[in-house]
C-alpha positions, 0 to 999 in steps of 0.5 A, spaced: 380 706 419 386 705 424 382 703 429 379 696 425 385 695 424 388 696 431 382 691 432 383 687 426 390 686 429 389 685 437 384 679 434 389 675 430 394 676 437 389 673 440 388 668 436 394 666 436 395 666 443 389 662 444 392 656 439 399 656 442 396 656 449 392 649 446 399 647 443 402 647 449 396 644 453 396 638 448 404 638 448 404 637 456 398 632 456 403 629 450 409 628 455 406 627 460 403 620 457 409 619 454 413 619 461 407 614 464 409 609 458 416 610 459 415 608 467 410 602 465 414 595 465 415 592 458 411 586 460 407 583 467 408 576 471 401 573 469 399 566 471 395 561 474 398 554 477 398 549 482 404 550 487 407 544 491 402 544 496 397 543 491 394 550 491 392 554 486 396 560 485 396 567 480 401 572 482 396 576 485 397 571 491 403 575 491 401 582 491 405 587 495 412 583 496 416 583 490 418 576 486 424 572 483 422 568 478 426 562 475 424 557 469 426 550 470 426 542 471 427 538 478 431 534 473 436 540 471 443 537 472 446 544 474 443 551 471 437 551 475 440 547 482 446 553 481 441 558 480 436 556 485 442 556 490 444 562 488 437 565 490 438 562 497 443 566 498 439 572 497 434 571 501 439 570 506 443 576 505 437 580 505 435 578 513 429 581 516 427 584 507 427 578 505 420 578 507 418 582 502 421 578 497 417 572 494 422 567 490 418 562 485 420 556 481 416 555 475 417 548 472 418 548 464 417 540 465 410 539 467 409 531 465 414 530 471 414 536 475 408 534 479 407 537 486 409 532 490 416 532 485 417 539 486 415 539 494 420 534 494 425 539 490 424 546 492 426 546 500 432 543 499 434 550 498 431 552 504 429 559 501 421 560 502 421 558 495 414 556 492 414 551 486 409 552 481 407 546 475 400 545 470 398 543 465 402 543 459 397 548 456 398 552 462 405 552 462 406 553 455 401 560 457 405 562 462 411 561 458 408 566 453 407 572 458 414 572 459 419 572 454 422 566 455 424 559 451 424 553 453 424 545 449 424 538 450 431 535 447 431 527 447 437 525 450 438 518 452 442 518 458 438 524 461 432 521 466 427 518 461 431 520 455 431 526 454 432 533 457 430 540 457 432 547 454 431 553 457 432 560 458 436 562 464 435 568 467 432 570 473 426 575 473 425 580 478 418 583 479 415 589 483 410 589 489 405 591 482 407 584 478 410 589 473 417 587 470 423 591 474 429 587 472 433 580 469 440 577 470 443 573 466 445 565 469 452 566 473 450 571 475 453 572 483 449 572 489 452 578 491 450 582 485 443 581 485 443 581 493 446 589 492 441 590 486 436 588 491 437 591 496 437 598 492 431 597 490 427 594 496 
């Protein structure tokens, strides 16, 4: 009788040990999945637009390179040229590492910012910036993959009677097109450069 009780006790212990083992396996898998989820970027750059040379471009064209992406428009009086000037300073400061980074300017004013208009605008900053445009529908679809806001604002004194209100952040994407960081308008080129150099 005592042997049977001992056997039962051992079976119970074995069952508890098996359950504990299974729980540990499940817990470790859960932790690993959580870690992977936490490490994944909150969103990816996704677009299919026309560049300032008339070529269709997607994020896949820049695979393996970091992307500095800014949304704006060529008639922007201050925010856009200031930010693109900072981008140019960053690219200059990167030296040989500049080849690892692609600066991209995506218009939110496709009505006026044709490939020809961008071809006149982006080379002014002498930083290898690629200007992208498309149909209003394409620009709207692109904006949905980025956390940005833009709107047409009627303004009699502006060219063609309107200007554009828009998000003024500069976005950084990693070589897999995953969001890595962003900087608000007014962030200095030195600060952006220091951050970028640590990453690449």
